[in-house]
N, C-alpha and C positions, 0 to 999 in steps of 0.2 A: 434407443427410444426413450422418450420422456413421457411419463404418465401424467395426464392432466385430468383430474377427476376420475371418471371411470373409462375415459378414452385414451388410447395410445397415440402419441404424436411422434413422428420421426423427424429428425433434422438431417438434411443432406449437406455434407461438407464438400462435395465435389466441386462446387462453384467458388470455393474460397481460393484466393491466390495461393501459390505454393509457399510464399513467404509467410503469410498469415497461418497457413496450416502447420508449417514448421514451428512457428512461434507458439502456437497453441499446444502443440505436442511437447515442446520444451517446457513451457509453463506448467503443463500437467505433470510432467516428469519431476520438475523441481518440487512441486507440492505433493507428489506421491499420489496422484489421482488419475482416474481414467479421463479420456477426453470429455465424456458426458458430464462427469462430476466437475471438471474444470469449467465447462460452459455454464453449468448450473450456478457455480460460484460467481462467475463473471456477471451473469444475468441478474443474480440476486443482488450483487453490489450496485448494479445500475438501477434496478427497479425498486429497491427498498427505500422507504422515505428517509430523506436526509434530516438529521437532527443536529443539534449543536454539539456534536461529538468532539469537535476540535476546539473546545474552549481552551483558554490560556491555562487554566488549572490542569486540565487533562494533558495538554502538551508538556507542561512542566513536570508533571508526575511521571510521564513516559520517558523523560530524559534519563540517561544512564548516570549512575553515581560514579563520577570520575575523579573525585578528590574532595578535599576540604575547602571551605570558603576561603581560607587564607591562601590557598594555592592560586587563587584568581585575583588577589589584591594587586592593584596597579602600583608599579614601582615608579616613584617620582624623583629618583636621584639624578636623572640626566637632564633635568630642566635647566634652561639657561636663564640668566637674569636679564632683565630688560630695564631700561630707564625711560620714564615718560616725561 
């Protein structure tokens, strides 16, 4: 049951397809949550206002530190000469 204000509301999952019910259970297990908590998380992500959370700066800061800048320098020793 989900409590909205001072009233209790229940959500019936009997009409979900078996695939969706299985996926929901798997997702809840992966996140270590109950079905109700997982549904609450999904609904929250759908209904909360969208912000510019995926700015380039935030995406770059979220990247893993996988090496030094020199590791990614382009090697130009295999270029062929051309005549114009």
